[in-house]
BALOBA-1460 file (C-alpha; in Angstrom, 3 decimals):
// residues 67
<rec num="1" residu="m" x="-13.300" y="-10.437" z="-0.614"/>
<rec num="2" residu="k" x="-15.976" y="-8.958" z="-2.386"/>
<rec num="3" residu="h" x="-15.296" y="-7.297" z="-5.903"/>
<rec num="4" residu="e" x="-16.818" y="-4.106" z="-4.794"/>
<rec num="5" residu="l" x="-18.034" y="-2.090" z="-1.951"/>
<rec num="6" residu="a" x="-20.810" y="-0.019" z="-2.003"/>
<rec num="7" residu="f" x="-20.761" y="3.222" z="0.605"/>
<rec num="8" residu="q" x="-23.933" y="5.052" z="0.283"/>
<rec num="9" residu="g" x="-24.499" y="4.246" z="-3.229"/>
<rec num="10" residu="l" x="-21.391" y="4.622" z="-4.743"/>
<rec num="11" residu="l" x="-19.412" y="1.510" z="-5.745"/>
<rec num="12" residu="a" x="-15.837" y="1.435" z="-5.459"/>
<rec num="13" residu="p" x="-13.541" y="-1.734" z="-5.806"/>
<rec num="14" residu="s" x="-12.394" y="-3.521" z="-2.765"/>
<rec num="15" residu="l" x="-8.576" y="-3.315" z="-4.556"/>
<rec num="16" residu="l" x="-9.437" y="1.025" z="-4.020"/>
<rec num="17" residu="l" x="-9.472" y="0.335" z="0.055"/>
<rec num="18" residu="c" x="-6.722" y="-2.121" z="-0.085"/>
<rec num="19" residu="m" x="-4.579" y="0.507" z="-2.203"/>
<rec num="20" residu="a" x="-5.592" y="3.224" z="0.263"/>
<rec num="21" residu="t" x="-4.372" y="1.677" z="3.104"/>
<rec num="22" residu="g" x="-1.321" y="0.051" z="1.348"/>
<rec num="23" residu="l" x="-0.246" y="4.161" z="0.784"/>
<rec num="24" residu="i" x="-0.814" y="5.269" z="3.815"/>
<rec num="25" residu="l" x="1.647" y="2.226" z="5.402"/>
<rec num="26" residu="w" x="3.570" y="3.240" z="2.532"/>
<rec num="27" residu="t" x="3.986" y="6.681" z="3.742"/>
<rec num="28" residu="l" x="4.788" y="5.784" z="7.157"/>
<rec num="29" residu="v" x="7.611" y="3.099" z="6.175"/>
<rec num="30" residu="d" x="8.908" y="5.824" z="3.279"/>
<rec num="31" residu="r" x="9.426" y="8.576" z="6.152"/>
<rec num="32" residu="a" x="11.266" y="6.159" z="8.752"/>
<rec num="33" residu="l" x="13.396" y="4.646" z="5.962"/>
<rec num="34" residu="s" x="14.125" y="8.538" z="4.806"/>
<rec num="35" residu="g" x="14.761" y="9.800" z="8.566"/>
<rec num="36" residu="a" x="17.160" y="6.961" z="9.371"/>
<rec num="37" residu="d" x="18.627" y="7.366" z="5.513"/>
<rec num="38" residu="l" x="18.610" y="4.240" z="4.531"/>
<rec num="39" residu="w" x="17.533" y="4.750" z="0.819"/>
<rec num="40" residu="r" x="21.099" y="5.408" z="0.230"/>
<rec num="41" residu="w" x="21.722" y="1.548" z="0.610"/>
<rec num="42" residu="f" x="19.506" y="0.783" z="-2.797"/>
<rec num="43" residu="w" x="20.890" y="0.634" z="-6.112"/>
<rec num="44" residu="r" x="17.727" y="2.689" z="-7.201"/>
<rec num="45" residu="p" x="16.164" y="4.070" z="-4.918"/>
<rec num="46" residu="p" x="12.735" y="5.030" z="-6.590"/>
<rec num="47" residu="l" x="12.355" y="1.212" z="-7.615"/>
<rec num="48" residu="a" x="12.731" y="-0.111" z="-4.124"/>
<rec num="49" residu="r" x="10.293" y="2.411" z="-3.103"/>
<rec num="50" residu="l" x="8.337" y="1.324" z="-5.759"/>
<rec num="51" residu="a" x="8.809" y="-2.670" z="-5.124"/>
<rec num="52" residu="l" x="7.689" y="-1.654" z="-1.166"/>
<rec num="53" residu="l" x="4.352" y="-0.119" z="-2.228"/>
<rec num="54" residu="a" x="3.399" y="-3.236" z="-4.217"/>
<rec num="55" residu="a" x="4.319" y="-5.537" z="-1.619"/>
<rec num="56" residu="l" x="2.474" y="-3.472" z="1.144"/>
<rec num="57" residu="v" x="-0.502" y="-3.488" z="-1.229"/>
<rec num="58" residu="a" x="-0.156" y="-6.933" z="-1.751"/>
<rec num="59" residu="a" x="-0.161" y="-8.049" z="1.880"/>
<rec num="60" residu="v" x="-3.348" y="-5.700" z="2.550"/>
<rec num="61" residu="a" x="-4.740" y="-7.461" z="-0.107"/>
<rec num="62" residu="l" x="-4.414" y="-10.978" z="1.638"/>
<rec num="63" residu="l" x="-4.347" y="-9.921" z="4.984"/>
<rec num="64" residu="a" x="-8.254" y="-7.977" z="4.084"/>
<rec num="65" residu="p" x="-11.107" y="-9.926" z="5.554"/>
<rec num="66" residu="d" x="-13.948" y="-10.766" z="3.433"/>
<rec num="67" residu="f" x="-15.906" y="-7.740" z="2.796"/>
């Protein structure tokens, strides 16, 4: 993965794209878990949500091809 992406003269870090993709995935998973009322099984739901976001961003960064 390169360190930055060029888009019409604007340089953006490639991690920004991974973070945006992770946030979109996190929103979908969070809504699914909230709809099924599964967050109540966690001791600290906000901490579990943060861990889920970190795991999704890391997975997207690892699976992303070289830009």
